C-alpha positions in Angstrom: 0.0 0.0 0.0 1.2 3.5 -0.9 0.0 6.5 1.1 0.2 9.9 -0.4 -1.1 13.4 0.3 -2.9 15.3 -2.5 -4.0 18.8 -2.8 -6.9 19.0 -5.2 -8.4 22.2 -6.6 -11.6 22.1 -8.7 -11.2 18.3 -9.1 -7.6 18.5 -10.4 -4.6 17.3 -8.4 -2.3 20.3 -8.1 0.3 18.7 -5.8 0.9 15.2 -4.4 3.5 13.6 -2.3 3.9 10.0 -1.3 4.4 9.5 2.4 7.8 7.8 2.5 10.9 8.9 4.3 12.8 9.3 1.0 10.4 12.0 -0.2 10.9 14.3 2.8 13.2 17.1 1.7 15.5 17.3 4.7 17.1 20.7 3.8 13.6 22.3 3.3 12.4 20.8 6.6 15.4 22.2 8.5 14.6 25.7 7.1 11.0 25.4 8.2 11.7 23.6 11.5 11.2 26.7 13.8 8.0 27.6 12.1 6.7 24.1 12.3 7.7 23.8 15.9 5.9 27.0 16.8 2.7 25.9 15.0 2.7 22.5 16.7 3.4 24.1 20.1 0.5 26.5 19.6 -1.9 23.8 18.6 -0.8 21.3 21.3 -3.3 22.7 23.8 -6.9 21.8 24.0 -8.0 25.3 25.0 -6.3 26.9 22.0 -7.8 24.3 19.7 -11.3 24.9 21.1 -10.7 28.7 20.8 -9.8 28.4 17.1 -12.8 26.1 16.5 -15.2 28.5 18.1 -13.7 31.4 16.1 -13.9 29.5 12.9 -17.7 29.0 13.7 -18.0 32.8 14.2 -15.9 33.7 11.1 -15.8 36.5 9.8 -17.4 38.1 12.9 -14.7 39.2 15.4 -15.2 37.7 18.9 -14.6 39.9 22.0 -12.4 38.8 24.9 -15.5 38.5 27.1 -17.2 36.3 24.5 -14.2 34.0 24.3 -14.2 33.7 28.2 -17.9 32.8 28.1 -17.5 30.4 25.2 -14.7 28.4 26.9 -15.8 29.0 30.5 -12.3 30.0 31.4 -10.7 32.7 33.5 -9.2 35.8 31.9 -5.6 34.8 32.6 -5.9 31.6 30.7 -7.8 33.3 27.8 -5.2 36.1 27.6 -2.2 33.6 27.5 -3.9 31.5 24.8 -4.7 34.6 22.7 -1.1 35.7 23.0 0.3 32.3 21.9 -2.0 32.1 18.9 -1.5 35.7 17.9 2.3 35.5 18.2 2.5 33.1 15.3 -0.2 34.8 13.2 -3.1 32.4 13.8 -5.3 35.0 15.4 -5.7 38.7 14.6 -7.2 41.6 16.5 -9.4 44.2 14.9 -9.4 47.9 15.9 -12.4 47.4 18.2 -10.9 44.7 20.4 -12.4 41.7 18.7 -10.4 38.6 17.7 -10.7 36.3 14.8 -8.7 33.6 12.9 -6.4 35.2 10.4 -6.5 33.9 6.9 -3.2 32.2 7.6 -4.7 30.7 10.8 -7.8 29.4 9.0 -5.6 27.7 6.3 -3.1 26.2 8.9 -5.8 25.1 11.3 -8.1 23.6 8.7 -5.4 21.8 6.8 -3.7 20.3 9.9 -7.0 19.3 11.5 -8.3 17.6 8.4 -5.0 15.9 7.6 -4.4 14.7 11.2 -8.0 13.5 11.6 -7.8 11.5 8.4 -4.4 10.0 9.2 -5.7 9.0 12.7 -8.7 7.4 11.1 -6.6 5.5 8.6 -4.3 4.3 11.4 -7.3 3.0 13.4 -8.8 1.3 10.3 -5.5 -0.3 9.4 -4.9 -1.5 13.0 -1.2 -0.5 13.0 -0.4 -2.3 9.7 1.6 0.7 8.5 5.4 0.5 8.6 7.7 3.4 7.8 11.0 2.2 6.6 
């Protein structure tokens, strides 16, 4: 079995990569390592993931700090720290009136990673651990 990732636009495959260790471009990965690390660190927290999901539901309407606190039933310190973490890497943006929303970059990153990771986890469950990476 060969696994691959495809990006399809209007029914046409515009990019595809088999998921094998030999296809990973190590030099390119080294250059992107810091950015990838920051994204995974930001998304490695359930509160931040829930925050992004709620903001995606509200898009394009900005959500106030108070609304975020109510949505997540969390204290201001926790909300502020999570907003700061997501904003520092460009996943959230603030409008002039104090509202927050997912940036375009944030929507792309969050949606892509969520869909890809969910599908990969489902495949792993379906295959019952029959995948080997050599």
